[in-house]
C-alpha positions in Angstrom: -29.6 7.8 2.6 -27.4 10.8 3.4 -29.0 14.2 2.9 -27.7 17.6 2.0 -29.8 20.8 1.6 -28.6 23.3 -1.0 -29.7 26.9 -0.3 -29.5 28.7 3.1 -32.6 30.7 2.8 -35.3 30.5 5.4 -36.9 27.3 4.1 -33.7 25.5 3.3 -32.3 26.2 6.7 -35.6 25.1 8.4 -35.6 21.8 6.5 -31.9 21.2 7.4 -32.6 21.9 11.1 -35.5 19.5 11.2 -33.5 16.7 9.3 -30.4 17.2 11.5 -32.5 16.5 14.6 -32.9 13.0 13.1 -29.5 12.3 11.4 -26.3 14.2 10.4 -27.2 16.7 7.6 -25.3 19.2 5.5 -26.5 22.7 4.6 -24.8 24.3 1.6 -24.5 28.1 1.3 -23.7 29.9 -1.9 -21.6 32.5 0.0 -18.5 31.5 2.0 -19.0 34.5 4.3 -22.5 33.4 5.0 -21.4 29.9 5.7 -18.7 31.1 8.1 -21.2 33.3 9.9 -23.7 30.5 10.4 -21.0 28.1 11.6 -19.7 30.6 14.1 -23.1 31.7 15.5 -24.9 28.3 15.0 -27.8 30.3 13.7 -28.8 31.8 10.3 -29.4 35.3 11.6 -29.8 36.7 8.1 -32.7 34.4 7.0 -34.1 32.6 10.0 -33.2 34.3 13.3 -34.2 32.6 16.5 -33.7 29.1 15.3 -30.5 27.5 16.7 -28.8 24.8 14.6 -28.5 21.3 15.9 -24.9 20.0 16.5 -25.5 17.4 13.7 -26.0 20.1 11.1 -22.8 20.8 9.1 -22.6 24.1 7.2 -20.4 24.6 4.1 -20.0 26.6 0.9 -18.0 23.8 -0.8 -20.0 22.2 -3.5 -17.7 19.2 -3.4 -19.5 18.1 -0.2 -22.2 16.7 -2.4 -20.1 13.7 -3.2 -20.8 12.3 0.3 -24.6 12.6 -0.1 -27.2 10.5 -1.9 -30.2 12.9 -1.6 -30.0 16.6 -2.4 -32.8 19.0 -1.4 -32.8 22.0 -3.7 -34.1 25.0 -1.8 -33.3 27.6 -4.5 -35.7 30.0 -6.1 -37.7 28.6 -9.0 -36.5 31.3 -11.5 -32.8 30.6 -10.6 -33.0 26.8 -10.5 -32.0 26.2 -14.1 -28.9 28.3 -13.9 -27.9 26.7 -10.6 -28.4 23.2 -12.0 -26.5 23.9 -15.1 -23.6 25.4 -13.2 -23.4 22.4 -10.9 -24.5 19.6 -13.2 -21.4 17.5 -12.7 -21.8 17.5 -8.9 -25.5 16.7 -9.1 -25.3 14.0 -11.7 -26.8 10.7 -10.7 -28.1 12.0 -7.4 -31.7 12.0 -6.1 -32.7 15.6 -6.4 -35.7 16.9 -4.5 -37.0 20.3 -5.6 -38.2 22.4 -2.6 -39.5 25.4 -4.5 -42.9 26.3 -6.0 -43.5 28.0 -9.3 -43.5 27.9 -13.0 -40.4 28.9 -15.0 -41.1 32.1 -16.9 -39.3 31.4 -20.1 -40.3 27.7 -20.6 -43.5 27.3 -18.7 -42.1 24.3 -16.9 -42.4 23.3 -13.2 -39.5 22.4 -10.9 -39.5 18.7 -11.7 -39.5 19.3 -15.4 -36.6 21.7 -15.1 -34.7 19.1 -13.0 -35.3 16.4 -15.7 -34.3 18.8 -18.5 -31.0 19.9 -17.0 -29.8 16.8 -15.0 -31.4 14.0 -17.0 -29.6 11.2 -15.2 -30.8 12.3 -11.8 -33.9 11.0 -10.0 -36.3 14.0 -9.7 -38.8 14.5 -6.9 -40.7 17.4 -5.3 -41.4 18.4 -1.7 -44.3 20.8 -1.5 -47.3 21.7 0.7 -48.5 24.1 3.4 -45.4 25.2 5.4 -43.8 28.2 6.9 -40.0 28.0 7.6 -40.3 29.2 11.2 -42.8 26.5 12.1 -40.6 23.8 10.7 -37.5 25.1 12.4 -39.2 25.5 15.8 -40.3 21.8 15.6 -44.0 22.6 15.1 -46.0 19.8 13.4 -46.1 20.2 9.6 -47.4 17.9 6.9 -46.1 18.0 3.3 -46.5 16.2 0.0 -43.6 14.3 -1.5 -44.1 13.7 -5.2 -42.0 11.0 -6.8 -42.3 8.4 -9.5 -41.6 5.5 -9.2 -43.4 4.9 -5.9 -40.7 2.6 -4.5 -38.2 5.5 -4.7 -40.9 7.7 -3.1 -41.3 5.3 -0.2 -37.5 5.3 0.5 -37.5 9.1 0.4 -40.5 9.4 2.6 -38.8 7.4 5.3 -35.6 9.4 5.0 -37.1 12.9 5.0 -39.9 12.4 7.5 -38.9 13.7 11.0 -40.6 14.0 14.4 -42.3 17.2 13.3 -42.4 16.8 9.5 -44.9 14.2 8.3 -44.7 13.5 4.5 -47.5 12.0 2.4 -46.4 10.7 -1.0 -47.9 10.8 -4.5 -46.7 9.8 -7.9 -48.7 12.7 -9.5 -45.8 15.1 -10.0 -47.7 17.3 -12.4 -50.6 17.9 -9.9 -48.2 18.6 -7.0 -46.2 21.1 -9.2 -49.3 23.0 -10.4 -50.9 23.1 -6.9 -47.8 24.5 -5.3 -47.3 27.0 -8.0 -50.7 28.4 -8.6 -51.7 28.8 -4.9 -49.1 31.6 -4.9 -50.9 33.4 -7.6 -54.2 33.2 -5.8 -52.5 34.4 -2.6 -51.4 37.6 -4.4 -55.1 38.1 -5.4 -56.3 37.5 -1.9 -53.7 39.9 -0.4 -54.8 42.5 -2.9 -58.4 42.1 -1.8 -57.6 42.5 1.9 -55.2 45.4 1.2 -57.9 47.2 -0.7 -60.4 46.5 2.2 -62.8 44.6 0.0 -63.5 42.1 2.8 -63.1 38.5 3.9 -66.1 37.4 1.8 -64.3 38.5 -1.3 -61.2 36.7 -0.2 -63.2 33.5 0.3 -64.7 33.9 -3.2 -61.3 34.3 -4.7 -59.9 31.3 -2.9 -62.8 29.1 -4.1 -62.7 30.3 -7.7 -58.9 30.3 -7.7 -59.0 26.6 -6.6 -61.2 26.0 -9.7 -58.5 27.6 -11.9 -55.8 25.4 -10.3 -57.9 22.3 -11.1 -58.7 23.5 -14.6 -55.0 23.8 -15.5 -53.9 20.7 -13.6 -56.5 18.4 -15.2 -55.7 19.8 -18.7 -52.1 18.8 -18.0 -53.1 15.2 -17.0 -53.0 15.6 -13.2 -55.3 13.7 -10.9 -58.1 15.8 -9.2 -57.4 14.2 -5.7 -53.9 15.7 -5.8 -55.3 19.2 -5.9 -57.6 18.4 -3.0 -54.6 17.4 -0.9 -51.8 19.2 0.9 -50.0 20.4 -2.3 -53.2 22.1 -3.5 -56.0 22.9 -1.2 -53.9 22.7 1.9 -51.2 25.1 0.7 -53.9 27.4 -0.8 -55.5 27.7 2.7 -52.3 28.6 4.5 -50.9 31.0 1.9 -54.1 33.0 1.3 -54.7 33.7 5.0 -51.4 34.8 6.5 -49.0 37.7 6.3 -46.2 35.3 6.8 -46.7 34.5 3.1 -44.5 36.7 0.9 -47.1 36.3 -2.0 -49.9 37.5 0.3 -47.8 40.4 1.4 -47.1 41.4 -2.2 -50.9 41.4 -2.8 -51.4 43.5 0.3 -49.0 46.1 -1.1 -50.8 46.1 -4.4 -54.2 46.6 -2.7 -52.8 49.4 -0.6 -51.0 51.1 -3.5 -47.7 50.7 -1.6 -44.2 49.9 -2.9 -43.0 46.3 -2.2 -39.3 45.5 -1.4 -37.8 44.2 -4.7 -35.2 42.2 -2.9 -37.8 39.8 -1.6 -38.3 36.7 -3.7 -42.0 36.3 -4.6 -42.5 33.2 -6.8 -46.1 34.0 -7.6 -45.3 37.0 -9.7 -43.4 35.1 -12.3 -45.7 32.2 -12.0 -48.8 34.4 -12.8 -47.2 35.7 -16.0 -46.0 32.2 -17.1 -49.4 30.6 -16.3 -51.4 33.3 -18.1 -49.3 32.7 -21.2 -49.7 29.0 -20.9 -53.5 29.2 -20.4 -53.8 31.4 -23.4 -51.9 29.0 -25.6 -54.1 26.1 -24.3 -57.4 27.9 -24.6 -58.1 27.8 -20.9 -60.1 30.4 -19.1 -58.2 31.6 -16.0 -59.5 35.1 -15.2 -58.0 35.4 -11.7 -54.5 34.5 -13.0 -54.9 37.0 -15.8 -56.1 39.7 -13.5 -53.1 39.2 -11.1 -50.8 39.5 -14.1 -52.5 42.7 -15.2 -52.2 44.1 -11.7 -48.5 43.2 -11.5 -47.8 44.8 -14.9 -49.9 47.9 -13.9 -52.4 47.4 -16.7 -55.3 47.4 -14.2 -56.1 49.2 -10.9 -57.6 47.3 -8.0 -60.9 49.0 -8.6 -60.9 48.1 -12.3 -59.8 44.5 -11.5 -62.7 44.0 -9.0 -65.2 45.5 -11.4 -63.9 43.3 -14.3 -64.2 40.1 -12.3 -67.7 41.0 -10.9 -69.0 41.8 -14.4 -68.0 38.5 -16.0 -70.9 36.6 -17.5 -73.1 34.7 -15.0 -72.5 31.0 -15.1 -73.2 27.7 -13.3 -70.7 26.8 -10.6 
């Protein structure tokens, strides 16, 4: 299988670098100027400085390049995915499309795989998710991810194609569980960042991670996911990484909220839209998701950090 990565952000570039160490790979950039710059410097200095590109990695801004590739990794932001797919539907038709973003679409409440199937119905849809920072992948550090694909035979072929010397993929056919785990861990990371930013302590962060994991399971099981999926890399694994590191944009947004500081609006933070979309979905389904709702209220400035902590602590006592 021949692979192209669409999206020259940090994560897309890192995946392309890792794959190109194994076989020739193409990285597509939206901007011709950006593509020219990467080709000339052999480095994505805008998004992933310090990570040289392998010789086997071709860089282009020509969408026609997709004709030569069977597998397309879509490293585009969740909230922009539908527009991107719609604009390039003809070029993507009939391909194997692997979403590499995490989140819930704000308007529809759908995850990345559902959006893929909705916009390019004749494509094969899959999802690559799990605990990973772009810099680690690009530097060749060991990383394990979940590849969600149904049918499993297609997943096996993709697993063999996309696994590299430093990128180990575990597969599942539970696309719903993988979608929800990858999306909701970002919401919990915002909450954990807010706790640390407000100096409420590591014990409070541990409590939020644990109860946040319970919310992830609650929604996933209500949507028909398997509980073991949430216990794996796409759920618990990603939650652990994202809630404990300032390399996470979602965690950094939470830090800013907790400190009462402004956050750079140019930085894409998938958890913000996901919190709002999930709170709406949970209300419609009659699901109790107090942490998700609290994050939404913080983002929309309906609560202060002090009020949010007080509200969560004064919830009725219950059995775990």
